[in-house]
C-alpha positions as CSV (number, residue, x, y, z in Angstrom):
1,X,0.0,0.0,0.0
2,X,2.9,2.4,0.8
3,X,4.3,1.7,-2.7
4,X,1.0,2.7,-4.3
5,X,0.8,5.9,-2.2
6,X,4.4,6.8,-3.1
7,X,3.5,6.4,-6.8
8,X,0.5,8.6,-6.4
9,X,2.6,11.2,-4.6
10,X,5.1,11.2,-7.5
11,X,2.3,11.5,-10.1
12,X,0.7,14.4,-8.2
13,X,4.1,16.1,-7.9
14,X,4.7,15.6,-11.7
15,X,1.2,17.1,-12.4
16,X,2.0,20.1,-10.3
17,X,5.3,20.6,-12.0
18,X,3.7,20.2,-15.5
19,X,1.1,22.8,-14.6
20,X,3.8,25.3,-13.6
21,X,6.5,24.9,-16.2
22,X,4.9,22.9,-19.0
23,X,5.6,19.5,-20.3
24,X,8.8,20.3,-22.2
25,X,10.5,21.9,-19.1
26,X,9.7,19.1,-16.6
27,X,12.7,17.2,-15.3
28,X,12.8,14.1,-13.2
29,X,14.9,16.1,-10.7
30,X,12.1,18.6,-10.2
31,X,9.5,15.9,-9.8
32,X,11.7,14.0,-7.3
33,X,12.2,17.2,-5.3
34,X,8.5,18.1,-5.3
35,X,7.6,14.5,-4.3
36,X,10.3,14.6,-1.5
37,X,12.0,11.5,-2.9
38,X,15.4,10.8,-4.3
39,X,15.9,10.7,-8.0
40,X,16.8,7.0,-7.6
41,X,13.5,6.4,-5.7
42,X,11.6,8.2,-8.5
43,X,13.4,6.1,-11.1
44,X,12.4,2.9,-9.2
45,X,8.8,3.8,-9.8
46,X,9.1,5.5,-13.2
47,X,12.3,4.6,-15.0
48,X,12.0,7.5,-17.5
49,X,10.1,10.7,-18.1
50,X,8.0,8.9,-20.7
51,X,7.0,6.3,-18.1
52,X,6.1,9.1,-15.7
53,X,3.9,10.7,-18.3
54,X,2.3,7.4,-19.2
55,X,1.7,6.9,-15.5
56,X,-0.1,10.2,-15.2
57,X,-2.5,9.3,-18.1
58,X,-3.2,5.8,-16.7
59,X,-3.8,7.2,-13.3
60,X,-6.4,9.6,-14.6
61,X,-8.4,6.8,-16.1
62,X,-7.8,4.4,-13.2
63,X,-9.2,7.1,-10.8
64,X,-12.2,7.7,-13.2
65,X,-13.0,4.0,-13.4
66,X,-12.8,3.7,-9.6
67,X,-15.2,6.6,-9.2
68,X,-17.6,5.2,-11.7
69,X,-17.5,1.8,-9.9
70,X,-18.3,3.4,-6.6
71,X,-21.5,4.8,-8.0
72,X,-22.4,1.5,-9.7
73,X,-23.2,0.1,-6.3
74,X,-26.5,2.0,-6.5
75,X,-26.9,2.9,-10.2
76,X,-26.5,1.6,-13.7
77,X,-23.3,2.4,-15.6
78,X,-24.7,5.4,-17.5
79,X,-25.9,7.3,-14.5
80,X,-22.7,6.3,-12.6
81,X,-20.6,7.7,-15.5
82,X,-22.4,11.0,-15.3
83,X,-22.3,11.2,-11.5
84,X,-18.6,10.4,-11.5
85,X,-18.0,13.2,-14.0
86,X,-20.0,15.7,-11.8
87,X,-18.0,14.5,-8.8
88,X,-14.7,15.1,-10.5
89,X,-15.9,18.7,-11.2
90,X,-16.7,19.2,-7.6
91,X,-13.3,17.8,-6.4
92,X,-11.4,20.8,-7.7
93,X,-7.7,21.4,-7.9
94,X,-6.0,18.1,-7.3
95,X,-8.1,16.3,-9.9
96,X,-8.0,19.2,-12.3
97,X,-4.3,19.6,-12.1
98,X,-3.8,15.9,-12.8
99,X,-6.3,15.8,-15.6
100,X,-4.9,18.9,-17.2
101,X,-1.4,17.5,-17.0
102,X,-2.5,14.3,-18.5
103,X,-4.1,16.1,-21.4
104,X,-0.9,18.2,-21.9
105,X,1.1,15.0,-21.9
106,X,-1.3,13.5,-24.6
107,X,-1.0,16.6,-26.7
108,X,2.8,16.5,-26.5
109,X,3.0,12.7,-27.2
110,X,0.3,11.4,-29.5
111,X,1.2,7.8,-28.6
112,X,-0.4,8.5,-25.2
113,X,-3.6,9.3,-27.1
114,X,-4.2,5.5,-27.6
115,X,-4.9,5.1,-23.9
116,X,-7.5,7.8,-24.0
117,X,-9.1,6.3,-27.1
118,X,-9.2,2.9,-25.6
119,X,-10.9,4.2,-22.4
120,X,-13.5,6.2,-24.3
121,X,-14.2,3.1,-26.5
122,X,-14.8,1.0,-23.5
123,X,-17.1,3.7,-21.9
124,X,-19.0,4.0,-25.2
125,X,-19.4,0.2,-25.3
126,X,-20.9,0.2,-21.8
127,X,-23.2,3.2,-22.6
128,X,-24.4,1.4,-25.7
129,X,-25.3,-1.7,-23.7
130,X,-27.8,0.4,-21.6
131,X,-29.0,3.0,-24.1
132,X,-29.9,3.6,-27.7
133,X,-27.1,4.8,-29.9
134,X,-28.4,8.3,-29.9
135,X,-28.7,8.4,-26.1
136,X,-25.2,6.8,-25.6
137,X,-23.6,9.4,-27.8
138,X,-25.4,12.3,-26.2
139,X,-24.5,11.1,-22.7
140,X,-20.9,10.8,-23.7
141,X,-20.8,14.3,-25.3
142,X,-22.5,15.9,-22.3
143,X,-20.1,14.4,-19.9
144,X,-17.0,15.1,-22.1
145,X,-18.2,18.7,-22.6
146,X,-18.7,19.2,-18.8
147,X,-15.3,17.7,-18.1
148,X,-13.4,19.8,-20.7
149,X,-15.3,23.0,-19.7
150,X,-14.4,22.5,-16.1
151,X,-10.8,21.4,-16.9
152,X,-10.1,24.6,-18.8
153,X,-12.3,26.8,-16.6
154,X,-14.5,27.7,-19.6
155,X,-17.8,27.5,-17.7
156,X,-17.9,26.3,-14.1
157,X,-20.8,23.8,-13.7
158,X,-23.0,25.1,-10.9
159,X,-25.8,23.3,-9.1
160,X,-28.4,24.4,-11.7
161,X,-26.3,22.9,-14.5
162,X,-25.8,19.7,-12.4
163,X,-29.5,19.3,-11.9
164,X,-30.3,20.0,-15.5
165,X,-27.7,17.5,-16.7
166,X,-28.9,14.8,-14.4
167,X,-32.5,15.4,-15.6
168,X,-31.6,15.3,-19.2
169,X,-29.5,12.1,-18.8
170,X,-32.2,10.4,-16.8
171,X,-34.8,11.3,-19.5
172,X,-32.5,10.0,-22.3
173,X,-32.0,6.8,-20.3
174,X,-35.7,6.3,-19.8
175,X,-36.4,6.8,-23.5
176,X,-33.5,4.5,-24.5
177,X,-34.5,1.5,-22.4
């Protein structure tokens, strides 16, 4: 468990550094210092800058899937997917910093895009299992739009937006079943 916590600390430190200096300026030394670990300790967990960036991208989707799964105890996947997105928006800085840094990493290294594409393909598969094609696409676009708007601080989703989104998604799901 300590090993996983240290990896998370390193990933959070890397995200913080990326958000301050940009992806091209990040060094493993900076990340090690921010994570309060030796460079050797960092290299034990992430043997290269590329491995560190891949770790950030994978962490974002791992965390998202864990959040969705937590909601699935009481809801179907579609509603859990939306509630998880809304929860991410409510969480604020730590999640936003990691998500932004992962997006920056993907923009800098298009090979990392494959992970994002795979994850979205899986989420779409699950949305299609429970909804019509039209409803599945609309639910994905709504959640992606909310996530990106929040991530880049375009339009903060307030409680009115949250209720409206939940009502629209529930109506789509009812029509699609």
